[in-house]
Phi, psi and omega in degrees: 000129180280130181242344192227139173224129180245118184254138165284171177261297180297120180072013169246312171247308177258130187293140179232153171245087191292336173279339187305311184298335183280326176289326182288325185283338176294338185285341178233033160113357175290124174264323177206159174291129186243165178305314185299312175303314180303317183289318177305309195297315177295325172298314182293323176295333185271358180074026182274344177224142172288167182300310174311313177298314176307310189292319175300319186296323178286320184290332179286339179265319174249082190300332182266358178275124172286161180301322178298321184285334169300303186301319180293318183294316180299318183272358175294354178288332188278124180247226183260158178248100183301133181306311186304332176289319175291330169296310181301312182294323181287331180283317184295315175306316189293325180297324174069032186260342186233152157278128189246130181227157172239134183225108186227129163289117188203198188198168185289319176301314184293315176310312179300318176304312180291332174293324178287324186285316188271337187094142187288334177294323183279328175293322177293318170315308171304305176304326181282353173277354188243137176297319181219139180237090193279118174247134187302323182287340180277327182283339185066032180211156170220159170293147007263020182296130190302333189291333175293317178286328168297326176298311183300308176310302189289316180305327189242015184039061181262145170267130189300322187272001171254014182244132170257133181242123184245120188207142168286343185267118172308325177296324181285311187291325176300320182293312185291330177302321183301345183259006180088005174290137173281128192240140165240105179278093184294133176265110189292135183095334183247334177229166186220152181294339179300343185266013185307316180297337173288349182255359184267000000 
């Protein structure tokens, strides 16, 4: 019996354009994703570097890009947050049948952009739906590493097989399922978080 639900954020609640940052960066010289860039992105998601350090690191790679251009390219991933998804999670919270958690790989610049695009009042309404609102840069861990799931389970005394984890990344749900967590790998564009109750 499922008692707990852990939700991802991006492409579960807020829509993303995951190709946009790379397309934007191609305007100032990015030709392909490199191991160096991948390491910078992951370190930033894990809170291992401050936003200024992150921007400086990208500017050292893309010499012609201004600080504003770097930030705009990085934040181009963030799209809209449909109202019906906010209504859905607020209703689920109100019913109080499940313990609700958010677990997101993100970073300070993206969260600031989310607050701007959603509006602070809507963002706070969303945040208040969850018992814990876990962001990778604050935990210094990121999905799909197993330690982040172990932390959430242990910290909240959750039983793995009583917990449903919803994420759009197959890599993330595979990792969580190895710990006995029940998973729904949501197919973006074909499924919607509004269908959560069908998976309980």
